[in-house]
Each structure stands twice: as structure tokens, then as C-alpha cells.
Backbone as CSV, one residue per row, in Angstrom:
resi,resn,N_x,N_y,N_z,CA_x,CA_y,CA_z,C_x,C_y,C_z
1,MET,139.510,137.487,112.235,139.290,136.595,112.299,139.132,135.902,111.314
2,THR,140.078,134.739,111.666,140.971,133.289,110.911,139.710,131.898,111.379
3,ILE,139.717,130.907,110.152,138.774,130.767,110.364,139.699,129.292,109.399
4,SER,140.083,128.287,110.625,141.134,127.129,110.127,140.221,125.726,109.368
5,LEU,140.618,125.358,108.129,139.987,124.100,107.538,140.592,123.181,107.887
6,ILE,139.782,121.960,108.614,140.790,120.484,109.177,140.567,119.819,108.440
7,ILE,140.924,119.131,107.222,140.832,118.060,105.971,141.692,116.955,106.139
8,PRO,141.135,115.747,106.754,142.024,114.264,106.850,142.319,114.058,105.684
9,CYS,142.929,114.022,104.741,143.413,112.541,103.889,144.256,111.250,103.321
10,TYR,143.460,110.511,103.290,143.573,109.554,103.516,143.543,108.605,101.793
11,ASN,144.874,108.611,100.774,144.844,107.930,99.146,143.965,108.603,98.837
12,GLU,143.667,110.253,98.556,142.891,111.370,97.424,143.492,112.121,96.310
13,GLU,144.725,111.322,96.416,145.250,111.376,95.018,144.145,112.129,93.397
14,GLU,142.765,111.277,93.554,141.758,111.513,92.697,140.817,112.902,92.750
15,VAL,141.128,113.020,93.972,140.463,113.800,93.955,140.954,115.351,94.609
16,ILE,142.912,115.425,95.484,143.036,116.243,96.440,142.954,117.752,95.460
17,LYS,142.957,117.999,94.004,143.575,118.809,93.311,142.487,119.690,93.395
18,ASN,140.857,119.325,92.479,139.741,119.509,92.568,139.503,119.802,93.526
19,SER,139.331,119.436,94.412,138.913,119.923,96.146,139.291,121.011,96.575
20,HIS,140.927,121.477,96.025,141.863,122.491,96.528,141.308,123.577,95.974
21,GLU,140.834,123.404,94.591,140.107,124.044,93.640,139.216,124.690,93.666
22,ARG,137.959,124.368,94.921,137.162,124.074,94.947,136.806,125.057,95.713
23,ILE,137.478,125.132,97.097,138.020,125.288,98.303,137.834,126.428,98.224
24,SER,139.331,126.342,97.953,140.150,128.047,97.137,139.187,129.186,96.571
25,SER,138.736,128.550,95.661,137.228,129.255,95.102,136.901,130.105,95.918
26,VAL,135.332,129.235,96.843,135.303,129.006,97.676,135.824,130.215,98.510
27,LEU,136.568,130.315,99.179,137.472,131.283,100.230,137.760,132.625,99.655
28,LYS,138.341,132.260,98.324,138.853,134.313,98.016,137.058,135.067,97.753
29,SER,136.280,134.344,98.033,135.077,135.466,98.571,134.121,135.778,99.645
30,CYS,135.681,135.616,100.611,134.899,135.014,102.240,135.484,136.212,102.886
31,ASP,135.174,137.481,103.592,135.517,137.907,104.167,135.816,137.852,105.593
32,PHE,137.235,137.067,105.193,137.608,136.451,106.646,138.603,135.666,106.638
33,GLU,139.887,135.926,107.093,141.431,135.215,107.098,141.259,133.333,107.310
34,SER,141.853,132.940,106.162,142.000,131.517,106.292,142.934,131.158,106.103
35,GLU,142.985,129.263,106.479,143.976,128.316,106.465,144.153,127.352,106.171
36,ILE,144.043,127.001,105.068,143.706,125.382,105.261,144.487,124.273,105.433
37,LEU,144.344,123.137,106.310,145.444,122.261,107.572,145.081,120.823,106.491
38,TYR,145.942,120.399,106.052,145.819,119.247,105.264,146.370,117.926,106.212
39,ILE,145.993,117.189,106.016,145.743,116.094,107.391,146.662,114.513,106.600
40,ASN,147.967,114.639,105.727,148.138,113.272,105.078,148.499,111.713,106.214
41,ASP,147.273,111.243,106.598,146.772,110.139,106.965,147.479,108.846,106.628
42,GLY,148.976,109.213,106.158,149.547,108.040,106.295,149.249,107.193,104.646
43,SER,149.004,108.323,103.940,148.727,107.986,102.059,149.487,106.784,101.522
44,LYS,149.652,105.723,100.655,149.694,105.391,99.565,150.443,104.981,98.829
45,ASP,149.824,106.440,98.388,149.911,106.829,96.289,150.314,108.026,96.619
46,SER,150.236,108.755,95.501,150.592,110.346,95.613,150.365,111.000,96.296
47,THR,149.265,111.365,97.391,147.987,112.530,97.578,149.369,113.316,98.592
48,LEU,150.755,112.690,99.298,151.452,113.428,100.034,151.866,114.408,98.634
49,GLY,152.794,113.815,97.664,153.339,114.814,96.624,152.323,116.149,96.123
50,ILE,151.334,115.022,95.194,149.932,116.676,95.491,150.180,117.902,96.484
51,LEU,149.973,117.512,97.992,149.889,118.430,99.068,151.246,119.053,99.388
52,GLU,152.431,118.361,98.450,153.387,119.326,98.798,153.426,121.000,97.722
53,SER,152.963,119.975,96.267,153.042,121.023,95.417,152.185,122.053,95.231
54,ILE,150.967,121.868,96.085,149.256,122.670,96.699,150.444,124.059,97.908
55,ALA,150.733,123.141,98.519,151.631,124.044,99.591,152.180,125.243,99.311
56,ALA,153.378,124.432,98.075,154.272,125.545,97.406,154.170,126.203,97.029
57,GLU,152.303,126.291,96.295,151.753,127.823,95.513,150.975,128.539,96.130
58,ASP,150.866,127.806,97.260,149.575,128.155,98.566,150.209,128.696,100.051
59,PRO,150.918,129.455,100.624,151.388,130.011,101.443,149.934,129.615,102.723
60,GLY,149.133,129.901,102.157,147.977,129.854,103.459,147.923,128.088,103.734
61,VAL,148.138,127.178,102.805,148.138,125.516,103.237,149.693,125.089,104.119
62,ARG,148.613,124.541,105.539,150.055,123.891,105.968,149.366,122.423,105.617
63,VAL,150.220,121.295,106.111,150.617,120.367,105.672,150.853,119.269,107.369
64,LEU,150.356,118.583,107.148,150.506,117.345,108.379,150.819,115.946,107.938
65,SER,151.966,115.412,108.041,152.026,114.162,107.359,152.146,113.057,108.167
66,PHE,151.424,111.533,108.624,151.759,111.238,109.281,152.721,110.039,109.414
67,SER,153.388,109.668,110.155,154.406,108.461,109.905,153.497,107.232,109.529
68,ARG,152.713,106.980,109.654,151.371,104.968,108.856,150.343,105.878,109.143
69,ASN,149.415,105.213,108.160,148.045,105.888,109.195,147.598,105.212,110.212
70,PHE,146.934,106.234,110.739,146.681,105.815,112.675,145.179,106.411,112.105
71,GLY,144.450,106.582,111.210,143.092,106.500,110.874,142.811,107.887,111.386
72,HIS,140.983,108.559,110.558,140.306,109.514,111.228,140.265,110.112,111.741
73,GLN,139.925,109.593,112.700,139.792,110.705,113.735,140.973,111.068,114.323
74,PRO,142.283,109.920,114.707,143.102,110.580,114.785,143.876,111.759,114.198
75,ALA,143.556,111.689,113.049,144.091,113.118,111.784,143.157,114.339,112.232
76,VAL,142.060,113.927,112.666,141.109,115.342,112.836,141.568,116.182,114.673
77,ALA,141.645,115.013,114.754,142.215,115.059,116.731,143.512,116.432,116.236
78,ALA,145.009,115.998,115.427,145.649,116.250,114.990,145.559,117.943,114.861
79,GLY,144.464,118.176,113.585,144.300,119.257,113.276,144.348,120.270,113.783
80,LEU,142.782,120.080,114.739,142.857,121.006,116.138,143.131,121.235,116.803
81,GLU,144.708,120.025,117.337,145.511,120.404,117.963,146.692,121.543,117.084
82,LYS,146.643,121.980,115.733,147.789,121.695,115.083,147.106,123.394,114.563
83,CYS,145.959,123.314,114.625,145.155,124.537,113.894,145.829,125.619,114.667
84,ALA,145.636,127.271,113.696,145.584,128.511,114.339,144.779,129.623,114.078
85,GLY,143.510,128.605,113.925,142.466,130.174,113.685,141.376,130.305,114.739
86,ASP,140.534,131.442,114.902,139.674,131.565,115.690,138.167,130.588,116.157
87,ALA,137.954,129.708,114.745,137.539,128.913,114.504,137.832,127.818,113.566
88,ALA,137.648,126.389,113.688,137.858,125.607,112.787,136.448,124.902,112.208
89,ILE,136.283,124.123,110.847,135.661,123.162,110.488,136.318,122.199,109.341
90,ILE,135.855,121.563,110.282,136.149,120.124,109.842,135.347,119.590,109.040
91,MET,136.339,118.810,107.678,135.521,118.395,106.556,135.733,117.580,105.919
92,ASP,135.289,116.597,105.237,136.309,115.852,104.222,137.220,115.880,102.697
93,ALA,137.976,115.163,102.622,138.878,115.724,101.072,137.747,115.628,99.969
94,ASP,137.426,114.012,100.030,136.370,113.622,98.878,135.301,114.998,98.634
95,MET,134.687,115.455,98.854,133.774,116.745,98.803,132.251,116.586,99.338
96,GLN,132.379,115.067,99.898,130.421,115.414,100.140,130.232,116.269,100.636
97,ASP,131.162,117.126,101.594,130.705,118.084,102.601,131.051,119.110,101.613
98,PRO,130.127,119.713,101.188,129.714,121.248,99.624,131.561,121.988,100.792
99,PRO,132.303,122.962,100.341,132.701,123.788,100.413,132.297,124.912,100.376
100,GLU,130.957,124.682,99.361,129.952,126.143,99.424,129.312,126.708,100.176
101,LEU,129.372,125.748,101.310,128.272,126.139,102.559,129.227,126.514,103.616
102,ILE,130.291,126.941,103.534,131.488,127.440,104.148,131.134,128.927,104.588
103,PRO,130.390,130.197,103.695,130.069,130.910,103.904,128.992,130.721,105.222
104,GLN,127.868,129.990,104.407,126.799,130.376,105.253,126.721,129.832,107.060
105,ILE,128.129,129.010,107.179,128.216,128.407,108.214,128.905,129.227,108.428
106,VAL,129.148,130.335,108.820,130.468,131.089,109.915,128.927,131.660,109.443
107,GLU,128.628,132.713,109.078,127.306,133.489,109.252,126.635,133.365,110.141
108,LYS,126.272,131.964,110.092,124.982,131.220,110.932,126.049,131.368,112.289
109,TRP,127.237,131.044,112.294,128.010,130.919,113.568,128.035,132.509,114.514
110,LYS,128.614,133.475,113.392,128.558,135.010,113.955,126.951,135.378,114.184
111,ASN,125.949,134.963,113.233,125.138,135.887,113.777,124.264,135.429,115.287
112,GLU,124.187,134.062,115.402,124.456,133.262,116.472,124.417,133.165,117.842
113,ASN,125.817,133.276,117.393,126.324,133.615,118.935,126.560,132.162,119.967
114,VAL,127.166,131.634,118.838,127.299,130.364,119.393,128.266,129.754,119.080
115,ASN,128.853,128.693,119.841,130.154,127.833,120.416,130.370,127.325,118.757
116,SER,129.396,126.336,118.144,129.570,125.406,117.098,127.845,125.401,116.422
117,VAL,128.958,124.556,114.760,127.059,124.953,114.283,127.727,123.349,113.457
118,TYR,126.923,122.197,114.174,126.887,120.897,113.336,125.735,120.901,112.492
119,MET,126.493,120.042,111.183,125.894,120.185,110.064,125.021,118.507,109.846
120,VAL,123.798,118.585,110.084,123.068,117.217,109.370,122.454,117.560,108.730
121,ARG,122.845,115.915,108.131,122.637,115.523,106.834,121.058,114.714,106.064
122,ALA,120.121,116.044,106.167,118.985,115.634,105.563,119.255,114.736,104.534
123,ALA,120.201,114.706,103.308,119.574,113.170,102.442,121.698,113.002,102.091
124,ARG,120.934,112.202,101.649,122.535,111.099,101.457,122.417,110.750,100.369
125,SER,122.996,111.680,98.942,122.997,111.081,97.816,124.444,110.527,97.849
126,GLY,124.427,109.588,96.177,125.717,108.977,95.937,125.518,108.127,96.823
127,GLU,124.692,107.912,97.308,125.410,106.297,98.946,124.134,105.339,98.774
128,SER,124.676,103.501,99.050,123.937,102.734,98.764,122.610,102.287,99.765
129,LEU,121.130,102.118,99.623,120.316,101.595,100.303,120.880,101.000,102.416
130,PHE,121.856,100.510,101.481,122.533,99.752,102.548,122.985,100.719,103.825
131,LYS,124.274,101.503,102.992,124.904,102.121,103.843,123.633,103.342,104.555
132,LYS,123.001,103.565,104.016,122.142,104.931,104.569,121.037,104.674,105.506
133,ALA,121.102,103.402,105.881,120.138,102.376,106.747,120.941,102.476,107.716
134,THR,122.296,101.376,107.736,122.486,101.012,108.645,123.002,102.532,109.740
135,ALA,123.335,103.119,108.521,124.172,104.668,108.998,123.028,105.318,110.029
136,ALA,121.473,105.293,109.858,120.518,105.798,110.018,120.102,104.902,111.998
137,LEU,120.885,103.883,111.503,120.103,102.830,112.464,121.254,103.322,113.333
138,PHE,122.410,103.627,112.763,123.699,103.417,114.185,123.470,104.459,114.947
139,TYR,122.937,105.721,114.146,122.816,107.410,115.121,121.967,107.227,115.618
140,ARG,120.869,106.619,115.843,119.696,106.630,116.800,120.159,105.349,117.855
141,LEU,120.740,104.469,116.904,121.000,103.393,118.517,122.143,104.402,119.914
142,ILE,123.162,104.648,119.069,123.755,105.334,119.755,123.589,106.525,120.362
143,ASN,122.731,106.763,120.519,121.789,108.596,120.336,120.857,107.832,121.908
144,TRP,120.522,105.900,122.265,119.264,105.817,122.557,120.318,105.807,123.951
145,ILE,121.260,104.402,123.446,122.185,103.706,124.453,122.930,104.709,125.720
146,SER,123.047,105.953,124.762,124.402,107.212,125.451,123.761,107.532,126.522
147,GLU,125.469,108.273,127.598,124.776,109.057,128.400,124.766,110.607,127.730
148,VAL,124.992,110.720,127.002,125.017,112.095,126.135,123.846,111.990,124.974
149,ASP,123.372,112.969,125.221,122.629,112.836,124.048,122.864,113.755,122.565
150,LEU,123.356,112.833,122.085,124.104,113.140,120.458,123.073,112.992,119.403
151,PRO,123.539,114.239,118.455,122.325,114.715,117.781,122.695,113.601,116.418
152,VAL,121.548,113.110,116.269,121.489,112.125,115.172,121.635,112.652,113.496
153,ASP,121.773,111.764,112.458,122.504,111.699,111.232,123.248,113.178,111.052
154,THR,124.358,113.016,112.210,126.037,114.117,112.101,126.644,113.457,112.149
155,GLY,127.643,113.986,111.265,129.432,113.146,111.089,130.139,114.393,111.988
156,ASP,131.575,114.334,111.224,132.481,115.569,112.145,132.454,116.943,111.265
157,PHE,131.694,117.248,109.847,131.007,118.247,109.360,130.556,119.309,110.536
158,ARG,131.809,120.258,110.623,130.805,120.798,111.486,132.509,122.463,111.722
159,LEU,131.578,123.272,112.234,132.066,124.295,112.921,132.603,124.649,114.335
160,ILE,133.299,124.538,114.882,133.866,124.669,116.631,134.590,125.975,116.935
161,ASP,134.280,127.183,117.489,135.608,127.818,117.991,136.670,127.546,119.056
162,ARG,137.287,128.705,118.984,138.384,128.203,119.867,138.447,127.814,120.905
163,LEU,136.800,128.277,121.894,137.289,127.834,123.293,136.376,126.882,123.336
164,MET,136.268,125.859,122.203,135.322,124.371,121.902,136.850,123.543,122.053
165,ILE,137.517,124.636,120.783,139.209,123.463,120.587,139.552,123.219,121.561
166,ASP,140.118,124.457,122.369,140.957,124.311,123.305,140.769,123.721,124.390
167,GLU,139.394,123.578,124.834,138.834,122.571,125.957,138.544,120.808,125.029
168,PHE,138.480,120.571,124.036,138.804,119.557,122.906,140.652,118.894,123.351
169,ASN,141.452,120.187,123.135,142.540,119.650,123.316,143.351,119.442,124.495
170,LYS,142.512,119.906,125.879,143.279,118.889,127.457,142.628,117.511,127.213
171,LEU,141.668,117.395,126.773,140.979,115.739,126.822,142.571,115.077,126.834
172,GLU,142.614,113.955,127.647,143.255,112.782,126.983,143.372,111.227,126.526
173,GLU,141.859,111.119,126.487,141.496,109.705,125.896,141.661,109.343,124.520
174,ARG,142.195,108.114,124.442,142.306,107.231,123.507,141.608,106.958,122.487
175,LYS,141.748,106.625,121.273,140.686,106.125,120.499,139.397,106.983,120.556
176,THR,139.781,108.200,120.653,138.322,109.416,120.467,137.372,109.560,119.694
177,TYR,136.057,109.271,119.378,135.113,109.627,119.362,135.248,111.111,118.875
178,ILE,135.115,111.372,117.745,135.484,113.049,117.887,133.877,113.505,118.647
179,ARG,133.106,113.232,117.190,131.298,113.498,117.012,130.806,113.413,118.331
180,GLY,131.673,113.240,118.730,130.582,112.715,120.624,131.474,113.335,121.645
181,LEU,132.445,113.350,121.257,133.191,114.209,122.594,132.791,116.004,121.980
182,MET,132.312,115.983,121.150,131.790,117.507,120.378,130.915,118.168,121.320
183,THR,129.765,117.047,121.204,129.149,117.129,122.454,129.110,116.796,123.901
184,TRP,129.340,116.251,124.194,130.348,116.023,125.770,130.755,117.564,125.896
185,VAL,131.441,117.903,125.420,132.107,119.120,125.986,131.385,120.067,126.233
186,GLY,129.908,120.340,125.871,128.825,120.990,126.083,128.780,122.619,125.152
187,PHE,128.777,123.273,125.358,128.722,125.022,125.407,127.708,125.331,124.175
188,ASP,126.681,126.288,123.243,126.280,126.606,122.665,126.093,125.952,121.582
189,GLN,125.591,124.814,121.008,125.347,124.187,119.904,124.235,124.319,118.129
190,VAL,124.550,124.603,117.649,123.081,124.484,116.552,123.246,124.380,115.560
191,PRO,122.158,123.186,115.252,121.899,122.305,113.953,121.784,123.368,112.490
192,MET,122.876,122.639,111.478,122.372,123.277,110.527,122.501,122.265,109.062
193,TYR,121.196,122.101,108.314,121.212,121.064,107.431,121.474,121.227,105.851
194,TYR,121.748,119.781,105.462,122.323,120.379,104.352,122.432,118.898,103.280
195,GLU,122.526,118.569,101.951,122.430,117.674,101.345,124.030,116.761,101.498
196,ARG,124.138,115.805,101.911,125.599,116.247,101.422,125.894,115.388,100.222
197,ASP,126.738,115.316,99.557,126.776,114.177,97.913,128.044,113.688,97.941
198,PRO,127.654,113.279,96.900,127.927,111.405,96.364,129.944,111.967,95.876
199,ARG,130.905,111.278,96.238,131.885,111.913,96.315,132.435,112.108,94.998
200,LEU,133.273,113.177,94.628,133.898,113.077,94.110,133.779,112.405,92.480
201,ALA,135.522,111.844,93.449,136.393,110.350,93.026,136.828,109.598,93.902
202,GLY,137.164,108.328,93.431,137.741,106.985,94.294,136.793,106.242,95.401
203,GLU,137.056,105.937,95.927,136.612,105.122,96.742,136.298,105.305,98.419
204,THR,135.398,105.075,99.020,135.109,105.379,100.617,136.498,104.406,100.795
205,LYS,136.552,105.575,102.192,137.995,104.690,102.791,136.898,104.499,104.568
206,TYR,136.065,104.292,104.433,135.096,102.757,105.177,134.100,102.111,104.684
207,PRO,134.903,101.112,104.550,134.087,99.658,104.050,133.044,99.260,104.827
208,LEU,133.016,98.095,105.588,132.028,97.828,106.442,132.789,97.357,107.850
209,SER,133.770,96.961,107.202,134.964,96.016,108.561,135.185,97.429,109.319
210,LYS,135.287,98.748,108.049,135.708,99.875,109.494,134.742,100.555,110.320
211,MET,133.436,100.508,109.505,132.697,100.747,110.089,132.140,100.492,111.158
212,ILE,132.594,99.492,111.407,131.761,98.379,112.402,132.489,98.332,113.499
213,ARG,133.668,99.064,113.125,135.126,99.000,114.464,134.660,101.052,114.998
214,PHE,134.397,101.536,114.032,134.285,102.762,114.093,132.680,102.607,115.434
215,ALA,131.823,102.213,114.805,131.171,102.263,115.969,131.033,101.411,116.620
216,MET,131.656,100.185,116.795,131.605,100.131,118.410,132.523,101.218,119.360
217,ASN,133.749,101.486,118.686,134.360,102.624,119.128,133.943,103.659,120.018
218,GLY,132.729,104.303,118.820,131.625,104.854,119.504,130.488,104.728,120.574
219,ILE,130.109,103.855,119.999,129.288,103.200,121.169,130.182,102.717,123.017
220,MET,131.603,101.898,122.632,132.011,101.789,124.201,132.611,103.301,124.787
221,SER,132.396,103.583,123.892,132.789,105.601,124.401,132.109,106.314,125.030
222,PHE,131.113,106.557,125.441,129.811,107.149,125.348,129.102,106.624,126.271
223,THR,128.861,104.856,126.501,127.763,104.209,127.444,128.348,102.856,127.582
224,LYS,127.932,102.573,129.229,128.161,101.294,129.889,127.105,100.292,129.758
225,LYS,126.202,100.902,129.194,124.645,100.162,128.654,125.363,99.013,128.360
226,PRO,126.206,98.167,127.186,126.130,97.110,127.123,126.670,96.024,128.223
227,LEU,127.598,96.336,129.370,127.694,95.847,129.983,126.765,95.971,131.568
228,GLN,125.922,96.612,131.395,124.426,96.807,132.300,123.968,95.403,131.573
229,LEU,123.549,95.295,130.315,122.982,94.608,129.052,123.827,92.937,129.993
230,ALA,124.625,92.970,130.169,125.619,91.240,130.021,124.731,91.380,131.428
231,THR,124.352,91.754,132.556,124.359,91.361,133.680,122.810,91.507,134.034
232,HIS,122.157,91.831,132.983,119.820,91.254,132.763,120.139,90.399,132.281
233,LEU,121.613,90.167,131.170,121.469,88.396,130.094,121.827,87.733,131.733
234,GLY,122.007,87.885,132.512,123.024,86.818,133.692,121.987,86.685,134.492
235,LEU,120.864,88.000,134.575,119.787,87.050,135.734,118.346,86.742,134.832
236,LEU,118.141,87.214,133.585,117.422,85.882,132.637,117.914,84.983,132.352
237,ASN,119.011,85.089,132.725,120.118,82.998,132.238,119.055,82.304,133.556
238,ILE,119.217,83.083,134.126,118.697,82.068,135.428,117.441,82.114,135.523
239,LEU,116.522,82.286,135.460,115.315,82.486,134.987,115.130,81.040,134.450
240,VAL,115.397,81.825,133.204,115.171,80.835,132.517,116.256,79.050,132.661
241,GLY,116.884,79.129,133.453,117.119,77.636,133.822,116.806,76.968,134.482
242,LEU,116.327,78.131,135.913,115.210,77.305,136.229,114.353,77.053,135.733
243,GLY,113.525,78.021,134.987,112.378,77.202,134.327,112.492,75.579,133.917
244,LEU,113.882,75.609,133.052,114.525,74.463,132.585,114.514,73.083,133.504
245,VAL,114.839,73.445,134.419,115.362,72.851,135.352,113.928,72.043,135.959
246,LEU,113.128,72.818,136.178,111.638,72.744,136.630,110.870,71.669,135.381
247,TYR,111.433,71.982,134.265,110.697,71.264,132.258,111.838,69.566,132.743
248,VAL,112.725,69.943,132.988,113.584,68.350,133.348,113.485,67.406,134.541
249,PHE,112.770,67.589,135.660,112.479,67.123,136.518,111.086,66.955,135.799
250,ILE,110.404,67.077,135.163,108.348,67.469,134.903,108.882,66.096,133.934
251,SER,109.604,66.148,133.085,110.241,65.376,131.896,110.236,64.088,132.575
252,ARG,110.555,63.729,133.684,112.089,62.896,134.171,111.575,62.018,134.803
253,TYR,109.783,62.583,135.392,109.037,61.851,136.212,107.200,61.965,135.425
254,SER,107.945,62.181,134.646,106.402,61.853,133.662,106.126,61.133,132.897
255,SER,105.011,60.145,133.506,105.199,59.106,132.345,105.009,58.670,130.794
256,ARG,103.971,60.578,130.823,103.028,61.065,129.072,104.944,61.282,128.252
257,ILE,106.023,61.528,128.925,107.398,61.955,128.059,107.687,61.568,128.383
258,GLU,109.096,60.650,127.418,109.709,60.532,126.553,110.814,61.185,126.419
259,THR,111.850,60.293,127.307,113.418,61.247,127.328,114.506,60.592,126.755
260,VAL,115.388,60.726,126.817,117.446,60.381,126.438,117.376,61.345,127.437
261,PRO,118.132,60.037,128.501,119.142,60.651,129.814,120.230,61.428,129.440
262,GLY,119.959,62.094,130.648,121.155,63.185,130.107,120.690,64.216,128.888
263,TRP,119.861,64.752,128.026,120.221,65.311,127.016,119.359,66.791,127.254
264,ALA,118.534,67.334,128.582,118.419,67.959,128.846,119.163,69.228,129.710
265,SER,120.275,68.844,130.658,121.369,68.637,131.021,121.553,69.517,130.182
266,ILE,122.842,68.409,129.289,123.624,69.140,128.360,123.322,70.308,127.168
267,MET,121.694,70.236,126.803,121.535,71.875,126.807,121.178,72.935,127.153
268,ILE,120.844,72.169,128.242,120.851,73.570,128.845,122.474,74.018,129.081
269,VAL,123.119,73.529,129.488,124.483,74.118,130.001,124.818,74.909,128.592
270,ILE,124.938,74.170,127.735,125.400,74.336,125.963,125.209,75.633,125.312
271,ILE,123.858,75.570,125.903,122.462,76.446,124.767,122.419,77.920,125.047
272,PHE,122.296,77.351,126.809,122.284,79.208,127.343,123.652,79.585,128.071
273,PHE,124.019,78.992,129.305,124.851,79.395,129.931,125.944,79.332,129.366
274,GLY,126.591,78.696,128.125,127.747,78.291,127.843,127.587,80.153,126.595
275,GLY,126.271,80.190,125.988,125.971,81.507,124.830,126.543,82.688,125.292
276,VAL,125.785,82.934,126.623,125.588,84.137,128.081,127.241,84.548,128.197
277,GLN,127.254,83.111,128.880,129.024,83.583,129.554,130.286,84.477,128.355
278,LEU,129.645,83.768,126.628,130.742,84.247,125.738,130.133,85.467,125.963
279,LEU,128.893,85.672,125.398,128.819,87.230,124.862,128.993,88.113,126.166
280,CYS,128.532,87.778,127.469,129.305,88.444,128.675,131.021,88.182,128.606
281,LEU,131.591,87.535,128.520,133.394,87.429,128.475,133.620,89.133,127.260
282,GLY,133.002,88.511,125.930,133.378,89.408,125.180,132.924,91.006,125.193
283,LEU,131.824,91.477,125.904,131.282,92.542,126.326,132.843,93.134,127.102
284,LEU,133.375,92.297,127.799,133.749,93.158,129.028,135.654,93.286,129.063
285,GLY,135.541,91.845,127.278,136.697,92.023,126.618,137.074,93.221,126.094
286,GLU,135.769,93.718,125.973,135.478,95.027,124.982,135.931,96.580,125.930
287,TYR,135.896,96.616,126.827,135.250,97.340,127.901,136.934,97.093,128.366
288,LEU,137.936,96.255,128.730,139.060,95.981,129.664,140.341,96.018,128.100
289,GLY,140.043,96.009,126.976,140.884,97.079,125.912,140.948,97.928,125.921
290,ARG,139.666,98.496,125.729,139.826,100.265,126.337,140.778,100.813,126.789
291,VAL,140.781,100.118,128.778,141.576,100.353,129.803,142.728,100.397,129.081
292,PHE,142.962,99.205,128.741,144.814,98.742,128.550,145.379,99.874,127.078
293,ASP,144.844,99.782,126.668,144.962,100.951,125.446,145.144,102.490,126.100
294,GLU,144.174,102.950,126.660,144.544,104.192,127.862,145.627,103.835,128.947
295,ALA,146.165,102.991,129.531,147.215,102.149,130.018,148.135,102.795,129.617
296,LYS,148.536,102.328,128.677,149.689,102.435,127.408,149.869,103.533,127.566
297,LYS,149.065,104.840,127.389,149.520,106.340,127.039,149.699,105.927,125.498
298,ARG,149.674,105.713,124.284,150.908,105.492,123.497,149.849,106.765,122.400
299,PRO,150.557,107.516,121.894,149.784,108.317,121.179,149.168,108.147,120.030
300,ASP,147.992,109.115,119.779,147.000,108.860,118.943,147.812,109.029,117.280
301,TYR,148.387,109.200,117.645,149.399,109.664,115.929,150.668,110.027,116.364
302,ILE,151.710,109.734,115.364,153.219,110.586,114.947,153.010,111.592,113.790
303,ILE,153.829,112.790,114.165,153.835,113.055,112.752,154.943,113.102,112.531
304,GLN,155.026,112.566,111.113,156.918,112.662,110.380,157.376,113.959,109.635
305,ARG,156.215,114.602,109.543,156.568,115.750,108.679,155.497,116.985,109.001
306,THR,156.287,118.201,108.892,155.093,119.357,108.475,155.647,120.443,107.552
307,ILE,154.519,120.426,106.805,154.693,122.005,105.348,153.861,123.251,105.552
308,ASN,154.603,124.487,105.864,153.712,125.888,106.079,153.821,125.730,107.752
309,LEU,154.007,125.340,108.893,153.633,125.355,109.988,154.593,125.638,110.921
């Protein structure tokens, strides 16, 4: 049995050596074969050079290097396409996903005879209250509106067997939301709870702007409810508009209410109809943009160089 570790890297020069030493130490005590697949996601620092030296010393290390920065999700997808193991474990290079859990994950996978073990974050150390709160809100929101029952507080840290890997690699959609697709493909999956550690060093590669784009990608990938919301808003808008029209007539012909001619109709048009129309156009634009990306059929990533593959 061979287990592949898939580890995306973007500007991780401060942590990658220590991360590899820690992972290697854990794997030496395991009773299974392993390969470590690092994906250099267009790093602008010395990450690739460090990975080259690691791969030169350790033949069990494979390296994929992208032609530029394509993002975390394409990096994971590339690892799943190129890995050779009977199962793969996806984890981050910053050691927030403790490698010491690898033997326990594999043991749970074998003992329970399942296709996947997904890791649920029971605690998140070293993260701000704002990030914890927004992450909790996002996972519950996307689970509520999604057409698939997505597990909450669960990232990409998980084990998936070869059957799930092969089915995932058949998918052709772009801008993949991998943690959602892993649930969508089905099969037998069980949770395992853990405490997420602080970053070993460096800064997060997911600032607020990227987190918002990531959240939007997840929502647009797994539900059409925003489009349905636009329809509901339109119906509500009609009802509000009718109510305001009634108010206009009452104001116009009631001697008790003094009005400036034309103010009500202007407010109706600008505040209600204009705002809702822009919202609906924005939602349509988001979905149309995804259709545009799919129609172009550009690859999610381009591999410039491989080492030990």
C-alpha cells in the first residue's frame, strides 16, 4: 500500500524545510510506503529551490512546478492527477494540518473500510476571532443553500482512496471547489475531529479578498439559489412597488399630507427598482462568468517543470 501526500506550496520558504523534516519523521514510523508530492504554485521566493534540494536528497519526493500562480485549488487538482498512491492525503505546507495525525487517519481508513476520511476542525488555534467567525458562518451558509449536504468546518485536509481520486479526475469543470466536489462524488466518507495548529511561520496566503473570492466560487459551484433569490426579490419588488403606488395616490389626493410633486415616483424608481435590478444583474453576471470560463476550456494550471516524476 502506498499513500501519497499532496502539499500545495506558495511562497513557503520560511516553513518548507521544517515541514518536510516533520513529515518525513512521521512517515519513517509508518508501516506503509509513501510519496510526497509538492506542488509549487508559482512561488516568487526561494520555495522552488528548497524543494529541488529536498527532492535531490529524497527520491520519495516529487515536485510539480507551475508556470505561474494558479491558486490553491488547481494545485490540489494537479496533485490528485499526478499522484500514484492507493490513497492520497491532502494537507497544507504551513503545518496547520498536523502530520502526526497521518498514521491515525490511515488506520481509521483501513479499519472502517471507507473511501474517505475528512478532517473536521474542532478547534482553530492561532486564528483571529474575525476569521473564526466568518469561517463558521461561511461553512453553515454554503451547507444551507447548497444542493449537496456539505460537512461544516471541513477544509481540504482529508484522505481519499484511489476510487475517489479516479472519479474526481474524470470531472472537467474549471474553478473547482474541491472540498465540495469530494462530497458531491459520494462514496463512503467518515469524519475525524482534530485541533488545527497555528502556522509554523510566515503569513497566511488567504487574505480577506481571496477568502471572499473563494467563498463566492464555492457558493456558485454548488447552488442556483442566488438566481432563485433574484426571482423572489423581483416578486417582492413588485409588491412593494404596488404598495408605494397606492401611497402616492393617497398622498396626492389627501389634503392632510403635503407633498412635492414627483418625489415619490423618483424615490420608487431609484431606491427599489434600480437597486434590485443591479443586484439581479450582478448575480446573473457571476453565473454567466462561470459559463464563459467553462466555454473557453482553458486548463486550470500549466506545469512548467517536474522533478522525480
